N, C-alpha and C positions, 0 to 999 in steps of 0.2 A: 255648464251643467255639473252637478254632483258626480264624483267618480272620475272625472277626467283629469289626465296628468297636466301639470304646467307646461305650457308652451316651451319650446325648445330655446326660443330667445331669452325666455326668463331664466332658465338654466344655465345658459351660457352667460348672461348678465351676472347673475348670482356667482358664478365660478369666477368671472373676472374681479367681483368685488371682494372675495374671499382671498383671492389670490394678491389683490393690491393690499389687503388688511393683514395679511400674513407676516409675522416678525421676522424679518430676515437678518441674520446676524452674520459678522465675518468669520470666516475659518481661522481659528488662532493655531499659530505653527510654534512648536518648541524644538529647539535644537541646543548642541552643545555649543555653539558660536565659534570657538575655535579648538582644533585638534591636532596633535602632534604624534606621528607614527613613524617605525623604524622603516627603511628601505628594504624591500623584499618580503615584508609580512603582509599580513591580510587586515583590513581595518573596518569595523562597522560604522558607518554613517547613520547616526540615530535622529530620527526625525519622528515626533508624535505631534497630535493635533487635537482639538477640541472643536465642537460644532454643534450648533442649534438643532439641526435636523439630523433625524436618525441616519444611519450609516446604511446604505443601499447600494444597488447594483450601478446606480449611474456615478458614485464616487470614482474620481480619477487622481492619478497621483503622477507628477512629471518630475523627473531629476535632471538636471543639466550642470554644466561645467563651464566655468570661466577661468582659463589659465592665469597664472600669477603674472607671467611675463606679456600678457596681452594676447588679444587674437579673438576670434569669432568664438561665440557660445556653442559649445558642443553637448549633443544629446547622451545621456547616461543611461536613463532606464524610464520605462512608462508602466504604469498599471491601471487596469480597467477590468475588473472582473478576474481576469487572469495578467499573470506578468508578462511583460514583453521585452526582451533583452535588445540590446543593440546587435544587428546583423553584420556590422561593420565598424571600422574606426578603431580608435585607442581602447576603448571598452569592450570591446568584442570578446568574450569568454572570459571576461574579468569580473563580472558584476551579477550578483544574484540577490533575489527577493529574500528579506529577512524580518518582515512585517508581519503584524497581526491586527487586524481590522477590528476584532472584538475589543482590543485593548488601545484601538485608535493610534496603532505603530505602523508606521510605513518606511521604516529602516531599510537599508541594502547593506550588502557586504561587498567591498572592493579588494581583488585578490591581488598579489604579488605586486606591491606598490613600488613605484617608480619615481625617480626625483622630478620627472616631468609631469607627475601627477600634482604638483604643487598648484594650488589654486583654490578658488571658492566654488562649493557645490550647493546648488540651490534645491529646495523641495518645495513644490507647489501641490495643494491640496485643493480640489474641488468636491463639495460635496452638495450638489443641488437640492433645495434652492440656495443654499450658501455657497456662492461662487467668488464672493469677495475676500479680501484680507492679504496681508503682508506674506511675503513669500521667505521661507526659512532659508538660512545661509549657514554652511558650516566651512569656515577657513582651514584648510589643511595643511600642514607642513609635514613634508616628508623629512626625515633627517637620517644621518648615519647611524647615530647612537641616541636614544632619549636623554635629553638634558634632565638632571637632577633637579627635582622641585623643592620647595621649602617643607612639603609634607614629608618628603623622603628624608632631608635631614633632620626633621623633627622626629620621625621613626627611628632614625638612626641614633640620634641622642638619647632617646628613651631606651633603645635596646642596649645602648652601652652603659647607662646608667645602671640598668637592670644585672646587667652582666657582672659590673662592678661590686653591687650589693651582694650578688651570689659569691663572688671571689672572696669578698670580706667575710660573709657568714662562715664560708667553709675554713677560711683561716682561724677565725675566732674558735669554732669547733674543734681543729686539729690542735690549736694551743691549749685549751682547756682538757682535752684528751692526753696530750704529753706531760702536761702539768699533773694531772691525777694519777698517771702511770709512774711519774717521778716520785711523787709523794707516797705511792704504793710500795715503790722499790725501797725508799728509806726505811718506811715502816718494818717493811721484811727484815732488812739488814739489822734494824734495833733488836727484832725478835730474836733473829739468829745470834746477836752478839751477848744478849742478856744471859742465857745459860752458860756460855763459855765464861763469862765475868765471874758469874756465881759461883762456878766450880772453881776458877783461880782462886777467889776469896776462901772457899772452903777449904782448900789444898792449904793455902797459906796460913789458915786458923789452924790446921791439924799440926803444921811444922811448928808453930809457935808454942802449942800445947805440948808436944813431944820434947821441945827443948825445955820447958818449963818442968815438965816431970824428970827430966836427966838432971837437972841442977838440984 
């Protein structure tokens, strides 16, 4: 009859059909891959993602840790609507949420690094219906001091070259300044000597005239 709503079975079938046809894409995870940090400092483990589905309350983020020297995987952090810190274990009171879902950022900060924090940190994001995809990984190396990179040496070389150029410019300016001063001093002495020389010549001329008159 006109005006009747479709049977529930039809609506259910339509919903299943739409679900089957909905394009599900895997969540893409982006991390730094490898990271080096100094013992005793804090480090930000950056992890961002892209998803076909809009970000909502169903999104979950899981961080885990695999020690470099082997051993079972350990829980680091979990996020679902709110952050959930570990209540026990090595990461208790040492990890905080530093993400921004508006920017698809699910990063965390690890405080007070220790040498036994060396290992691989994994970042997994599920954003239904996007629940598949690779897990992001960060290989963290905790060191006593940060090793100098090629970028550091390049910056050092550029800085040294700039410093050398500044020194050369200063030397050139000083040389020109002292050269001008020396020429100015010479000109001043010439100006001072000339009147005395003229006076001496005048005196000699007067003496010569006086001698001629005497003769």
